[in-house]
VMD Tcl script that draws the C-alpha trace (Angstrom):
set ca {
  {-4.04 -0.64 -1.50}
  {-2.71 2.86 -0.97}
  {-0.01 2.66 1.67}
  {2.53 4.78 3.50}
  {5.75 3.09 4.61}
  {5.58 4.98 7.92}
  {1.89 4.34 8.68}
  {1.44 2.06 11.70}
  {-1.90 0.70 10.45}
  {-0.38 0.05 7.01}
  {2.39 -1.90 8.72}
  {-0.18 -3.97 10.59}
  {-2.11 -4.70 7.41}
  {1.11 -5.55 5.58}
  {1.85 -8.17 8.25}
  {-1.49 -9.79 7.31}
  {-0.91 -9.99 3.54}
  {-0.22 -13.73 3.62}
  {-3.57 -14.25 5.38}
  {-5.37 -12.02 2.86}
  {-3.79 -13.99 0.01}
  {-4.83 -17.25 1.68}
  {-8.39 -15.89 1.89}
  {-8.37 -15.16 -1.85}
  {-7.49 -11.47 -1.89}
  {-4.69 -10.28 -4.15}
  {-3.06 -7.04 -3.05}
  {-1.39 -4.49 -5.28}
  {0.31 -1.59 -3.54}
  {0.27 2.05 -4.54}
  {2.38 4.39 -2.47}
  {0.71 7.38 -0.85}
  {3.19 9.05 1.49}
  {0.90 11.20 3.62}
  {3.62 13.78 4.29}
  {3.97 14.58 0.58}
  {6.89 14.97 -1.84}
  {10.44 15.56 -0.67}
  {9.86 13.98 2.76}
  {11.40 10.93 4.39}
  {8.27 8.84 3.72}
  {8.33 9.83 0.05}
  {12.02 8.98 -0.27}
  {11.47 5.60 1.41}
  {8.66 4.87 -1.06}
  {10.96 5.73 -3.97}
  {13.69 3.45 -2.63}
  {11.18 0.58 -2.29}
  {9.65 1.12 -5.72}
  {13.04 1.30 -7.40}
  {14.48 -1.74 -5.60}
  {15.35 -4.90 -7.49}
  {13.09 -6.85 -5.10}
  {10.19 -4.58 -4.14}
  {8.50 -7.11 -1.88}
  {11.57 -7.57 0.29}
  {12.32 -3.84 0.30}
  {8.74 -3.02 1.33}
  {8.78 -5.54 4.15}
  {12.12 -4.18 5.38}
  {10.87 -0.58 5.18}
  {7.61 -1.38 6.97}
  {9.57 -3.09 9.76}
  {11.50 0.14 10.28}
  {14.71 -1.14 8.68}
  {16.41 0.39 5.67}
  {14.65 -0.57 2.46}
  {18.04 -1.15 0.88}
  {20.22 0.58 -1.63}
  {19.96 -1.70 -4.65}
  {17.52 0.54 -6.47}
  {17.76 1.41 -10.14}
  {18.97 5.00 -10.25}
  {17.09 5.52 -13.53}
  {13.79 4.63 -11.88}
  {11.13 7.33 -12.08}
  {8.96 6.35 -9.13}
  {7.75 9.86 -8.37}
  {5.64 10.04 -11.50}
  {4.57 6.42 -11.74}
  {3.43 4.80 -8.50}
  {3.49 7.42 -5.77}
  {0.98 10.18 -6.62}
  {-2.44 8.77 -7.56}
  {-4.15 8.74 -4.12}
  {-5.94 12.08 -4.15}
  {-7.48 11.40 -7.56}
  {-9.39 8.50 -6.05}
  {-10.56 10.32 -2.93}
  {-7.86 8.81 -0.74}
  {-7.13 11.03 2.24}
  {-5.34 8.60 4.55}
  {-3.78 5.19 4.69}
  {-4.37 2.38 4.43}
  {-6.98 2.82 1.75}
  {-8.18 -0.10 -0.31}
  {-9.79 0.26 -3.72}
  {-11.55 -2.93 -4.76}
  {-11.66 -4.31 -8.30}
  {-15.09 -2.72 -8.65}
  {-13.83 0.67 -7.50}
  {-15.20 0.71 -3.95}
  {-13.06 2.61 -1.45}
  {-12.44 1.08 1.98}
  {-10.67 3.55 4.24}
  {-8.66 2.63 7.29}
  {-7.41 -0.55 8.86}
  {-9.45 -3.58 9.75}
  {-8.23 -7.12 10.48}
  {-7.87 -9.33 7.42}
  {-10.99 -11.46 8.03}
  {-13.13 -8.34 8.52}
  {-11.63 -6.78 5.40}
  {-12.47 -9.86 3.33}
  {-16.04 -9.80 4.66}
  {-16.31 -6.08 3.82}
  {-15.17 -6.79 0.26}
  {-17.71 -9.62 -0.07}
  {-20.49 -7.43 1.32}
  {-19.67 -4.69 -1.19}
  {-19.72 -7.22 -4.03}
  {-23.14 -8.51 -2.96}
  {-24.53 -4.99 -2.64}
  {-23.66 -4.23 -6.26}
  {-25.47 -7.23 -7.70}
}
mol new
graphics top color blue
foreach p $ca { graphics top sphere $p radius 0.5 }
foreach p [lrange $ca 0 end-1] q [lrange $ca 1 end] { graphics top cylinder $p $q radius 0.2 }
display resetview
């Protein structure tokens, strides 16, 4: 899932991750700060990615709190996990790329998202 720490719909979807996991969906985040490099959103994404506990830092950041300051100063987040969105056709967040490479753009509640993923899998059979 391509996400932006400051995206309201990304925050909503993040609050549903436990439900998605319970429904059998594993989520891997890729940061896609919509405002681009050298912006607050980009810096927040770097802090999260470079934190000792990324999950906690992401949840704090998405709640509007500081993501923390325990990041590894040698971390090179800018070239590893923050730029790949445009190469996949991602123009906004949240954007979900399935295991099969299908792109689902925008927010939908977790149960609808799971059904969308299932429908896409059936369509490719």
